[in-house]
C-alpha positions in Angstrom: 32.0 -3.7 -38.6 30.1 -6.2 -36.5 32.0 -8.8 -34.4 30.7 -11.7 -32.4 32.9 -13.9 -30.2 32.1 -16.5 -27.6 31.7 -13.7 -25.0 30.2 -10.7 -26.7 28.8 -8.9 -29.7 30.1 -5.6 -30.9 29.0 -3.1 -33.5 30.8 0.1 -34.5 28.3 2.9 -35.4 28.9 6.4 -36.8 27.3 8.5 -34.0 25.1 8.6 -30.9 21.9 8.4 -32.8 22.9 5.1 -34.4 24.1 3.9 -31.0 20.7 4.6 -29.5 19.0 2.7 -32.4 21.4 -0.2 -32.0 20.7 -0.5 -28.3 17.0 -0.5 -29.0 17.4 -3.3 -31.6 19.5 -5.3 -29.1 16.8 -4.9 -26.4 14.2 -6.1 -28.9 16.2 -9.3 -29.4 16.2 -10.0 -25.7 19.3 -8.2 -24.3 18.6 -6.6 -20.9 19.9 -3.3 -19.6 22.8 -5.0 -17.8 23.9 -6.7 -21.0 24.4 -3.6 -23.3 27.3 -1.2 -23.1 28.3 1.9 -25.1 31.8 3.3 -25.5 33.0 6.5 -27.1 36.5 8.1 -27.2 35.7 10.8 -24.6 34.2 9.9 -21.2 31.8 12.8 -21.4 30.4 11.5 -24.8 30.2 8.0 -23.4 28.2 9.3 -20.4 25.8 11.2 -22.6 25.2 8.4 -25.1 24.8 5.8 -22.3 22.2 8.0 -20.6 20.3 8.6 -23.7 20.4 5.0 -24.9 19.7 3.6 -21.4 22.8 1.5 -21.7 25.6 0.8 -19.3 29.2 2.0 -19.3 32.1 -0.5 -18.9 33.0 -0.1 -15.2 34.6 -1.8 -12.3 32.1 -4.7 -12.3 33.2 -5.6 -15.9 36.9 -4.7 -15.6 37.7 -5.8 -12.1 39.2 -3.6 -9.4 42.8 -3.9 -10.6 42.2 -2.8 -14.2 39.7 -0.1 -13.1 42.3 1.4 -10.8 45.1 1.0 -13.4 42.9 3.0 -15.8 43.5 6.1 -13.6 47.1 6.1 -14.8 46.7 5.0 -18.4 46.3 7.1 -21.5 42.8 7.3 -22.8 43.7 4.9 -25.7 45.2 2.3 -23.3 42.1 2.7 -21.0 39.7 2.1 -23.9 41.6 -1.0 -25.1 41.6 -2.4 -21.5 37.9 -1.8 -21.3 37.3 -3.6 -24.6 39.5 -6.5 -23.6 37.7 -6.8 -20.3 34.5 -7.5 -22.3 36.1 -10.6 -23.9 37.7 -9.3 -27.0 41.3 -9.9 -28.1 44.0 -7.3 -28.0 43.9 -7.1 -31.8 40.1 -6.5 -31.8 40.5 -3.9 -29.0 43.2 -2.1 -31.0 40.9 -2.0 -34.1 37.9 -0.7 -32.1 40.0 1.9 -30.3 41.1 3.3 -33.7 37.5 3.5 -34.8 36.7 5.4 -31.6 39.6 7.8 -32.4 37.7 8.6 -35.6 34.6 9.7 -33.6 32.6 6.5 -33.9 30.8 4.7 -31.1 31.1 1.1 -30.0 28.0 -0.8 -28.8 28.7 -4.1 -27.0 26.2 -6.7 -26.0 27.3 -9.4 -23.5 25.0 -11.9 -22.0 25.5 -12.0 -18.2 
């Protein structure tokens, strides 16, 4: 599923290989390093894919200090939804994407800075 809102574009892909391809496609259309993010259910997998794809992870800069600190006390599902909402998506969209991540998929987000 692809989604575009006023703030960001998102695409759910099946695996890390497709995430890397999607990041390359976004770069070819003019998105810069600081505009492209990847998110997987596990933090370790997110780290690996972001490093391979040369994409960013959603962090304090995008979430804000309060949400970033709150994530230390949230379940992984709550943390993922909070990260997705911080990128400009609705709670309903975040819930949908988090369920896709539960299934082992990867979320690629592009957001013009």
